[in-house]
Each structure stands twice: as structure tokens, then as C-alpha cells.
Z-matrix of the N, CA and C atoms (Angstrom, degrees):
N
C 1 1.453
C 2 1.522 1 109.29
N 3 1.301 2 116.54 1 144.13
C 4 1.454 3 122.31 2 179.96
C 5 1.521 4 110.86 3 -74.24
N 6 1.314 5 115.02 4 161.88
C 7 1.457 6 121.11 5 176.78
C 8 1.530 7 109.95 6 -68.35
N 9 1.314 8 115.68 7 154.55
C 10 1.461 9 120.73 8 179.17
C 11 1.524 10 110.96 9 -73.11
N 12 1.328 11 115.04 10 147.65
C 13 1.461 12 122.87 11 -179.86
C 14 1.522 13 108.13 12 -125.70
N 15 1.335 14 115.83 13 123.27
C 16 1.457 15 121.59 14 179.61
C 17 1.523 16 108.85 15 -86.36
N 18 1.320 17 116.23 16 132.97
C 19 1.467 18 121.88 17 -177.46
C 20 1.516 19 109.25 18 -109.44
N 21 1.332 20 115.66 19 124.68
C 22 1.462 21 122.03 20 178.09
C 23 1.530 22 109.81 21 -84.83
N 24 1.304 23 115.14 22 166.51
C 25 1.464 24 123.28 23 -176.01
C 26 1.520 25 112.63 24 -54.63
N 27 1.343 26 117.52 25 -42.17
C 28 1.465 27 119.67 26 -173.49
C 29 1.525 28 112.46 27 -61.28
N 30 1.316 29 117.80 28 -31.88
C 31 1.471 30 120.49 29 178.64
C 32 1.525 31 109.53 30 -67.52
N 33 1.320 32 116.45 31 -44.39
C 34 1.469 33 120.65 32 179.45
C 35 1.530 34 110.97 33 -63.21
N 36 1.330 35 116.08 34 -40.32
C 37 1.469 36 119.76 35 -179.09
C 38 1.525 37 112.13 36 -70.56
N 39 1.328 38 117.59 37 -40.06
C 40 1.469 39 119.11 38 179.05
C 41 1.526 40 111.29 39 -62.87
N 42 1.316 41 117.92 40 -28.20
C 43 1.461 42 120.25 41 177.40
C 44 1.534 43 111.40 42 -63.32
N 45 1.328 44 116.88 43 -20.38
C 46 1.473 45 122.17 44 177.62
C 47 1.523 46 113.16 45 -95.50
N 48 1.298 47 117.90 46 -17.68
C 49 1.461 48 123.27 47 -164.71
C 50 1.528 49 113.52 48 -85.54
N 51 1.313 50 116.01 49 93.27
C 52 1.466 51 120.99 50 -179.87
C 53 1.524 52 112.11 51 -67.59
N 54 1.338 53 117.96 52 -19.27
C 55 1.464 54 120.09 53 179.26
C 56 1.529 55 111.78 54 -74.76
N 57 1.318 56 117.10 55 -13.71
C 58 1.474 57 123.17 56 177.53
C 59 1.527 58 107.98 57 -120.43
N 60 1.323 59 116.82 58 70.28
C 61 1.472 60 120.98 59 -170.47
C 62 1.533 61 113.48 60 -58.61
N 63 1.333 62 118.22 61 -38.91
C 64 1.469 63 120.02 62 178.98
C 65 1.521 64 110.95 63 -64.75
N 66 1.318 65 116.50 64 -49.35
C 67 1.465 66 120.04 65 179.93
C 68 1.526 67 111.36 66 -67.73
N 69 1.326 68 116.90 67 -33.73
C 70 1.457 69 119.98 68 177.95
C 71 1.532 70 110.66 69 -61.39
N 72 1.327 71 116.31 70 -45.16
C 73 1.464 72 120.61 71 -179.86
C 74 1.526 73 111.35 72 -64.42
N 75 1.324 74 117.20 73 -41.86
C 76 1.463 75 120.72 74 -179.40
C 77 1.527 76 110.41 75 -67.68
N 78 1.328 77 116.93 76 -44.83
C 79 1.471 78 120.23 77 179.00
C 80 1.524 79 110.32 78 -60.81
N 81 1.311 80 116.69 79 -42.58
C 82 1.468 81 120.38 80 178.73
C 83 1.528 82 110.91 81 -62.86
N 84 1.326 83 117.09 82 -39.51
C 85 1.468 84 120.73 83 178.50
C 86 1.531 85 110.59 84 -64.62
N 87 1.340 86 117.40 85 -41.41
C 88 1.465 87 120.41 86 176.91
C 89 1.522 88 110.78 87 -61.10
N 90 1.319 89 116.85 88 -46.96
C 91 1.459 90 120.01 89 -178.51
C 92 1.527 91 110.81 90 -63.28
N 93 1.318 92 116.39 91 -40.05
C 94 1.468 93 120.43 92 177.79
C 95 1.534 94 110.35 93 -60.76
N 96 1.327 95 116.37 94 -45.14
C 97 1.473 96 120.36 95 179.45
C 98 1.532 97 110.70 96 -61.35
N 99 1.318 98 116.52 97 -46.16
C 100 1.464 99 120.26 98 -176.76
C 101 1.521 100 111.72 99 -66.72
N 102 1.331 101 117.78 100 -36.40
C 103 1.462 102 120.16 101 175.40
C 104 1.533 103 110.24 102 -66.02
N 105 1.323 104 115.80 103 -44.33
C 106 1.466 105 120.24 104 -177.83
C 107 1.535 106 111.64 105 -63.30
N 108 1.343 107 116.25 106 -42.22
C 109 1.464 108 121.00 107 -178.68
C 110 1.523 109 113.12 108 -83.75
N 111 1.327 110 117.09 109 -16.32
C 112 1.461 111 120.87 110 -177.07
C 113 1.516 112 112.84 111 69.83
N 114 1.338 113 116.81 112 29.65
C 115 1.462 114 120.44 113 -174.71
C 116 1.526 115 113.85 114 -109.96
N 117 1.314 116 117.89 115 1.85
C 118 1.456 117 120.99 116 -178.96
C 119 1.518 118 111.91 117 -73.74
N 120 1.325 119 115.83 118 139.15
C 121 1.463 120 122.67 119 175.62
C 122 1.520 121 108.31 120 -137.50
N 123 1.319 122 116.01 121 155.18
C 124 1.456 123 121.63 122 177.45
C 125 1.512 124 108.74 123 -158.64
N 126 1.329 125 116.66 124 -169.60
C 127 1.461 126 120.74 125 -179.17
C 128 1.525 127 109.87 126 -135.69
N 129 1.316 128 115.37 127 166.01
C 130 1.458 129 120.87 128 176.33
C 131 1.529 130 109.86 129 -62.48
N 132 1.313 131 117.55 130 -35.99
C 133 1.467 132 121.00 131 176.68
C 134 1.528 133 110.42 132 -58.01
N 135 1.325 134 116.98 133 -47.67
C 136 1.469 135 121.46 134 -179.87
C 137 1.526 136 110.35 135 -62.21
N 138 1.322 137 117.14 136 -44.56
C 139 1.461 138 119.74 137 -179.42
C 140 1.526 139 111.62 138 -64.43
N 141 1.320 140 117.22 139 -35.87
C 142 1.468 141 120.96 140 176.81
C 143 1.518 142 110.79 141 -65.82
N 144 1.326 143 116.97 142 -46.70
C 145 1.466 144 120.96 143 178.35
C 146 1.528 145 110.89 144 -61.19
N 147 1.320 146 115.67 145 -41.88
C 148 1.455 147 120.97 146 179.28
C 149 1.531 148 110.60 147 -59.96
N 150 1.326 149 116.45 148 -50.68
C 151 1.461 150 120.80 149 -177.51
C 152 1.527 151 111.44 150 -60.13
N 153 1.327 152 116.83 151 -47.15
C 154 1.468 153 120.83 152 -178.72
C 155 1.527 154 110.79 153 -62.38
N 156 1.313 155 117.36 154 -48.24
C 157 1.467 156 120.12 155 -178.28
C 158 1.523 157 112.19 156 -68.54
N 159 1.312 158 117.27 157 -40.54
C 160 1.469 159 120.44 158 -178.96
C 161 1.519 160 111.68 159 -64.46
N 162 1.324 161 116.99 160 -33.09
C 163 1.466 162 119.70 161 -175.44
C 164 1.528 163 113.54 162 -96.13
N 165 1.329 164 118.21 163 -10.70
C 166 1.456 165 119.82 164 -176.90
C 167 1.530 166 114.53 165 -112.91
N 168 1.301 167 117.48 166 -12.12
C 169 1.467 168 119.50 167 178.75
C 170 1.524 169 108.60 168 -101.90
N 171 1.293 170 115.67 169 126.19
C 172 1.465 171 120.73 170 -174.37
C 173 1.522 172 114.07 171 -60.29
N 174 1.318 173 116.96 172 -30.12
C 175 1.471 174 118.48 173 -173.33
C 176 1.529 175 112.75 174 -65.84
N 177 1.324 176 118.25 175 -18.52
C 178 1.464 177 120.05 176 -178.90
C 179 1.521 178 112.30 177 -86.61
N 180 1.316 179 117.59 178 -25.88
C 181 1.459 180 122.18 179 175.80
C 182 1.533 181 112.05 180 46.94
N 183 1.321 182 115.71 181 54.19
C 184 1.459 183 120.37 182 179.57
C 185 1.529 184 108.77 183 -125.54
N 186 1.307 185 116.03 184 137.85
C 187 1.460 186 121.47 185 179.71
C 188 1.529 187 109.38 186 -76.37
N 189 1.325 188 115.28 187 153.90
C 190 1.460 189 120.21 188 -179.52
C 191 1.527 190 111.67 189 -57.00
N 192 1.323 191 117.72 190 -42.46
C 193 1.466 192 120.34 191 -179.29
C 194 1.527 193 111.65 192 -63.35
N 195 1.330 194 116.62 193 -38.53
C 196 1.464 195 120.19 194 178.85
C 197 1.531 196 111.19 195 -69.36
N 198 1.328 197 116.10 196 -41.47
C 199 1.471 198 119.73 197 177.30
C 200 1.531 199 109.86 198 -62.94
N 201 1.324 200 115.94 199 -42.13
C 202 1.467 201 119.12 200 179.97
C 203 1.536 202 110.83 201 -65.36
N 204 1.314 203 117.24 202 -36.53
C 205 1.472 204 120.47 203 177.54
C 206 1.531 205 110.45 204 -61.75
N 207 1.330 206 116.92 205 -38.19
C 208 1.466 207 120.56 206 177.67
C 209 1.530 208 110.86 207 -67.81
N 210 1.334 209 116.20 208 -39.97
C 211 1.466 210 120.15 209 176.71
C 212 1.529 211 109.30 210 -61.28
N 213 1.307 212 117.18 211 -43.89
C 214 1.479 213 120.94 212 179.72
C 215 1.530 214 111.14 213 -61.78
N 216 1.329 215 117.29 214 -38.45
C 217 1.465 216 119.99 215 176.32
C 218 1.528 217 110.91 216 -61.48
N 219 1.331 218 116.29 217 -39.19
C 220 1.463 219 120.85 218 -178.06
C 221 1.532 220 112.70 219 -72.47
N 222 1.318 221 117.21 220 -8.29
C 223 1.471 222 119.29 221 172.36
C 224 1.529 223 110.57 222 -61.29
N 225 1.319 224 117.46 223 -23.53
C 226 1.466 225 121.64 224 177.35
C 227 1.521 226 111.63 225 -63.67
N 228 1.326 227 117.50 226 -21.03
C 229 1.467 228 121.97 227 179.14
C 230 1.522 229 111.82 228 -84.71
N 231 1.306 230 116.61 229 9.00
C 232 1.467 231 122.90 230 177.98
C 233 1.538 232 111.48 231 52.74
N 234 1.341 233 117.20 232 62.40
C 235 1.468 234 119.24 233 -177.86
C 236 1.528 235 111.20 234 -60.27
N 237 1.303 236 115.30 235 133.91
C 238 1.455 237 121.41 236 -179.24
C 239 1.526 238 109.29 237 -73.20
N 240 1.343 239 116.80 238 127.47
C 241 1.469 240 118.76 239 178.53
C 242 1.528 241 111.34 240 -75.65
N 243 1.297 242 114.76 241 158.45
C 244 1.453 243 121.33 242 175.88
C 245 1.525 244 107.30 243 -85.69
N 246 1.323 245 116.43 244 117.43
C 247 1.457 246 121.05 245 178.86
C 248 1.527 247 109.58 246 -139.65
N 249 1.319 248 116.57 247 -179.74
C 250 1.468 249 119.63 248 -176.04
C 251 1.523 250 112.14 249 -65.55
N 252 1.319 251 117.66 250 -32.48
C 253 1.466 252 120.78 251 177.64
C 254 1.527 253 110.80 252 -64.86
N 255 1.329 254 116.33 253 -43.06
C 256 1.466 255 119.82 254 178.56
C 257 1.527 256 110.61 255 -66.86
N 258 1.325 257 117.37 256 -38.56
C 259 1.465 258 120.53 257 177.58
C 260 1.527 259 110.90 258 -60.42
N 261 1.325 260 116.59 259 -44.40
C 262 1.467 261 120.44 260 179.92
C 263 1.522 262 110.81 261 -64.45
N 264 1.317 263 116.26 262 -41.25
C 265 1.464 264 120.05 263 178.82
C 266 1.528 265 110.50 264 -64.62
N 267 1.333 266 116.78 265 -41.22
C 268 1.464 267 121.18 266 178.90
C 269 1.527 268 110.97 267 -63.84
N 270 1.315 269 117.07 268 -38.48
C 271 1.464 270 120.25 269 178.94
C 272 1.520 271 110.69 270 -64.14
N 273 1.333 272 117.29 271 -41.11
C 274 1.464 273 120.84 272 177.70
C 275 1.531 274 110.57 273 -63.81
N 276 1.320 275 116.86 274 -40.93
C 277 1.466 276 121.51 275 179.01
C 278 1.525 277 110.19 276 -66.18
N 279 1.312 278 116.90 277 -42.30
C 280 1.460 279 121.15 278 178.70
C 281 1.530 280 110.47 279 -58.76
N 282 1.323 281 116.33 280 -42.82
C 283 1.465 282 120.55 281 -179.84
C 284 1.522 283 112.01 282 -69.18
N 285 1.324 284 116.33 283 -43.28
C 286 1.462 285 120.82 284 -176.42
C 287 1.524 286 112.74 285 -70.46
N 288 1.325 287 117.18 286 -43.02
C 289 1.464 288 120.60 287 -171.95
C 290 1.530 289 114.14 288 -107.57
N 291 1.312 290 118.08 289 -1.40
C 292 1.463 291 123.64 290 179.79
C 293 1.541 292 110.73 291 53.79
N 294 1.312 293 115.09 292 57.16
C 295 1.462 294 122.47 293 176.91
C 296 1.521 295 109.68 294 -105.10
N 297 1.321 296 116.11 295 163.97
C 298 1.459 297 119.73 296 172.56
C 299 1.527 298 108.23 297 -65.70
N 300 1.316 299 115.64 298 161.58
C 301 1.466 300 119.57 299 -179.95
C 302 1.526 301 111.19 300 -60.24
N 303 1.325 302 117.11 301 -44.82
C 304 1.466 303 120.80 302 -176.19
C 305 1.530 304 111.21 303 -66.93
N 306 1.333 305 117.41 304 -39.62
C 307 1.465 306 120.19 305 176.26
C 308 1.527 307 110.78 306 -67.10
N 309 1.321 308 116.86 307 -36.18
C 310 1.469 309 120.63 308 177.46
C 311 1.520 310 111.26 309 -62.62
N 312 1.325 311 116.87 310 -39.02
C 313 1.466 312 120.16 311 176.96
C 314 1.527 313 111.41 312 -64.20
N 315 1.322 314 116.86 313 -38.46
C 316 1.471 315 121.34 314 179.27
C 317 1.531 316 109.73 315 -66.26
N 318 1.324 317 117.28 316 -48.21
C 319 1.463 318 121.25 317 179.75
C 320 1.525 319 109.73 318 -61.82
N 321 1.325 320 117.59 319 -43.32
C 322 1.465 321 121.45 320 179.71
C 323 1.528 322 111.33 321 -61.16
N 324 1.322 323 117.40 322 -42.73
C 325 1.463 324 121.30 323 179.46
C 326 1.525 325 111.15 324 -65.42
N 327 1.328 326 116.81 325 -41.05
C 328 1.468 327 120.51 326 178.26
C 329 1.526 328 110.55 327 -64.64
N 330 1.321 329 117.01 328 -43.83
C 331 1.463 330 120.58 329 178.79
C 332 1.527 331 111.28 330 -64.48
N 333 1.314 332 116.98 331 -41.86
C 334 1.465 333 120.80 332 -178.39
C 335 1.526 334 111.76 333 -63.27
N 336 1.329 335 117.00 334 -22.75
C 337 1.465 336 121.52 335 178.39
C 338 1.523 337 111.95 336 -98.95
N 339 1.334 338 116.42 337 12.26
C 340 1.469 339 122.47 338 178.48
C 341 1.521 340 112.82 339 56.30
N 342 1.318 341 116.71 340 37.73
C 343 1.464 342 120.67 341 177.57
C 344 1.522 343 109.60 342 -77.06
N 345 1.315 344 115.94 343 143.79
C 346 1.464 345 121.64 344 176.68
C 347 1.518 346 110.81 345 -87.76
N 348 1.346 347 116.14 346 -28.21
C 349 1.458 348 121.68 347 -173.98
C 350 1.523 349 109.77 348 -134.17
N 351 1.329 350 114.79 349 141.31
C 352 1.461 351 122.96 350 171.55
C 353 1.521 352 106.67 351 -112.86
N 354 1.340 353 116.76 352 114.01
C 355 1.463 354 121.39 353 178.12
C 356 1.519 355 109.10 354 -87.10
N 357 1.317 356 116.87 355 111.75
C 358 1.455 357 122.31 356 178.37
C 359 1.512 358 109.16 357 -161.93
N 360 1.322 359 115.76 358 153.69
C 361 1.456 360 119.07 359 171.47
C 362 1.522 361 110.21 360 -104.17
N 363 1.327 362 117.34 361 5.53
C 364 1.459 363 121.93 362 -177.10
C 365 1.528 364 114.28 363 -88.07
N 366 1.302 365 118.33 364 -14.23
C 367 1.461 366 122.48 365 178.39
C 368 1.524 367 109.14 366 -120.97
N 369 1.324 368 117.04 367 164.63
C 370 1.462 369 122.88 368 -177.41
C 371 1.529 370 111.44 369 -60.96
N 372 1.327 371 116.39 370 123.14
C 373 1.459 372 121.43 371 177.30
C 374 1.520 373 109.84 372 -59.63
N 375 1.322 374 116.58 373 128.75
C 376 1.459 375 121.49 374 -179.00
C 377 1.519 376 113.03 375 87.86
N 378 1.330 377 117.59 376 -4.14
C 379 1.460 378 120.49 377 178.49
C 380 1.520 379 111.07 378 -64.32
N 381 1.330 380 114.90 379 147.52
C 382 1.474 381 120.37 380 -178.86
C 383 1.520 382 109.16 381 -118.45
N 384 1.306 383 114.31 382 137.17
C 385 1.455 384 122.75 383 173.44
C 386 1.521 385 105.58 384 -128.26
N 387 1.323 386 114.26 385 88.71
C 388 1.466 387 122.03 386 -171.48
C 389 1.526 388 108.12 387 58.98
N 390 1.322 389 119.08 388 -119.05
C 391 1.465 390 121.28 389 -177.34
C 392 1.533 391 113.81 390 -87.41
N 393 1.309 392 117.49 391 -0.38
C 394 1.454 393 122.73 392 -177.93
C 395 1.529 394 110.29 393 -95.99
N 396 1.327 395 115.95 394 131.76
C 397 1.465 396 121.55 395 179.03
C 398 1.527 397 108.82 396 -114.59
N 399 1.318 398 115.95 397 134.18
C 400 1.460 399 122.01 398 177.60
C 401 1.528 400 108.64 399 -87.79
N 402 1.317 401 115.61 400 132.37
C 403 1.466 402 120.82 401 174.84
C 404 1.518 403 108.74 402 -129.11
N 405 1.326 404 115.48 403 133.29
C 406 1.450 405 120.81 404 173.74
C 407 1.526 406 106.76 405 -78.67
N 408 1.324 407 118.16 406 117.25
C 409 1.467 408 119.63 407 -175.92
C 410 1.518 409 113.97 408 -64.61
N 411 1.349 410 116.32 409 -16.05
C 412 1.457 411 119.64 410 -176.66
C 413 1.519 412 112.66 411 -95.10
N 414 1.328 413 117.15 412 -2.12
C 415 1.464 414 121.25 413 174.66
C 416 1.527 415 111.78 414 -121.53
N 417 1.322 416 117.81 415 -12.01
C 418 1.464 417 122.39 416 -179.88
C 419 1.520 418 107.83 417 -99.76
N 420 1.306 419 117.79 418 128.30
C 421 1.457 420 123.14 419 -175.99
C 422 1.525 421 110.56 420 -65.08
N 423 1.318 422 115.70 421 120.66
C 424 1.457 423 121.48 422 -177.92
C 425 1.535 424 111.80 423 -63.56
N 426 1.316 425 117.90 424 -24.56
C 427 1.466 426 121.42 425 -178.77
C 428 1.528 427 113.26 426 -82.42
N 429 1.327 428 116.82 427 -15.07
C 430 1.464 429 120.39 428 -176.23
C 431 1.525 430 110.84 429 -70.21
N 432 1.320 431 117.40 430 126.36
C 433 1.461 432 119.12 431 176.27
C 434 1.521 433 111.21 432 -63.01
N 435 1.310 434 116.07 433 141.10
C 436 1.457 435 121.24 434 -177.15
C 437 1.519 436 111.66 435 -58.32
N 438 1.307 437 117.72 436 -40.52
C 439 1.461 438 122.01 437 -176.93
C 440 1.520 439 112.45 438 -63.65
N 441 1.341 440 117.75 439 -23.36
C 442 1.459 441 120.55 440 -179.21
C 443 1.517 442 112.62 441 -83.54
N 444 1.305 443 117.11 442 -10.08
C 445 1.456 444 119.23 443 -177.50
C 446 1.520 445 109.77 444 -87.07
N 447 1.323 446 118.14 445 119.36
C 448 1.460 447 120.59 446 -173.29
C 449 1.527 448 114.28 447 -63.91
N 450 1.314 449 119.29 448 -28.22
C 451 1.455 450 120.25 449 -179.64
C 452 1.522 451 112.40 450 -79.23
N 453 1.304 452 116.82 451 -29.31
C 454 1.452 453 119.41 452 -171.06
C 455 1.519 454 113.60 453 -73.59
N 456 1.283 455 118.49 454 -39.53
C 457 1.456 456 120.90 455 -175.97
C 458 1.522 457 108.55 456 -120.63
N 459 1.283 458 116.77 457 61.58
C 460 1.459 459 121.09 458 179.66
C 461 1.519 460 109.65 459 -90.93
N 462 1.293 461 115.48 460 146.60
C 463 1.462 462 119.71 461 178.60
C 464 1.518 463 109.40 462 -68.57
N 465 1.328 464 115.58 463 149.43
C 466 1.456 465 120.21 464 176.44
C 467 1.519 466 108.69 465 -66.75
N 468 1.343 467 117.16 466 136.98
C 469 1.462 468 118.24 467 177.34
C 470 1.526 469 109.66 468 -71.37
N 471 1.303 470 115.05 469 143.66
C 472 1.458 471 118.08 470 176.89
C 473 1.522 472 107.60 471 -104.42
N 474 1.302 473 115.64 472 112.26
C 475 1.457 474 122.03 473 -178.32
C 476 1.525 475 108.89 474 -102.81
N 477 1.319 476 116.45 475 140.66
C 478 1.456 477 117.49 476 175.62
C 479 1.527 478 109.17 477 -68.49
N 480 1.299 479 116.05 478 149.88
C 481 1.452 480 120.89 479 178.93
C 482 1.520 481 108.78 480 -66.43
N 483 1.322 482 115.48 481 146.37
C 484 1.454 483 119.98 482 179.73
C 485 1.520 484 109.75 483 -94.18
N 486 1.350 485 114.83 484 156.81
C 487 1.455 486 120.31 485 175.60
C 488 1.519 487 112.29 486 86.99
N 489 1.290 488 113.27 487 -178.60
C 490 1.462 489 119.42 488 179.80
C 491 1.510 490 111.24 489 -77.08
N 492 1.317 491 115.84 490 146.37
C 493 1.462 492 117.33 491 174.16
C 494 1.532 493 109.47 492 -65.09
N 495 1.313 494 116.14 493 145.36
C 496 1.454 495 120.13 494 179.44
C 497 1.522 496 109.87 495 -76.31
N 498 1.298 497 114.04 496 141.62
C 499 1.470 498 119.40 497 175.60
C 500 1.508 499 109.50 498 -79.35
N 501 1.291 500 115.47 499 136.27
C 502 1.468 501 117.62 500 178.44
C 503 1.518 502 109.17 501 -77.65
N 504 1.308 503 116.55 502 145.65
C 505 1.459 504 121.29 503 -176.28
C 506 1.489 505 113.51 504 -77.86
């Protein structure tokens, strides 16, 4: 089975956006792949953002009931709930990587679900957050197997321990 891929709000919204036909087709292809492989992951935060934007921006032209039906379908991806553990993890990520609060929550949710890749156009393509790699879904080939991508499955770096060795008692 392939590694899990976390999907950010913008990918879900572009799948609806007929005004961006190229991005709409690519987003739809990504979602199709993730459904077929069973590797899609997301969070309650993403689903909330998706629902609000899909139902309040005129360009999507989607009814609330239809948007909610799509959110309910995405429950199959086991969206990570927002809880105190996720908040603490996001705060640590925000401090370590100097990200916005909302991006820190997304990275924290992806990491908590052991995702190898975060699909978003909101962060630097190829950026690494520990074992998580950011990929722009509109520049990364949807047909490319995850294992073939050198950034996605990179070995953990082995760093020497810092400081003096401890004396044994």
C-alpha cells in the first residue's frame, strides 16, 4: 500500500472550480487517485474550511446540502479532529519552522496521521517538515508513484548527538 497523502483545502476547492479548468482537472485526478488507492487523509479543519468556502463563494455555485454531502464522503478519510494534542503539536511546529498558525495546524495534522506528503499550493513545493514533504499538486505529476519521488520517501538524517557525552554513574 502507498503512503498516506494529506490533502489541503485548496485541492478540494479547485476540484469544484470551473473557472480554473486546468487546476480543476488536476485536482479531480488527484482526488480520484487517492480514493482509488485509499491513501487520502485530511482534517476537520480542512473540511470546515472547504465547507465554508464552497458555500460562500459564488464561483463554486454549490448548494449547502451538496457541499455537506461531499464533506460526509470525506469522513472516509478519517479526518483528524482538532484537540489539545493537535494544538500543542501545531504550536511546536509553528515555533520550529516559523509558519503561520493555520499552516502549522495543517502540518501537525498531516504528521499526526503519518502522511508522507502534504498536497497544497500554500506552502513551498518540496519543503520538508521532519518526515513530511510538501508537494504542489499542480506541478507534481499525479501519475508518478510516490515511491519514485526522491523527496517523499527520504531516509531520516542521522545527526550526531550534541554536547558532551554523559558520564556513566
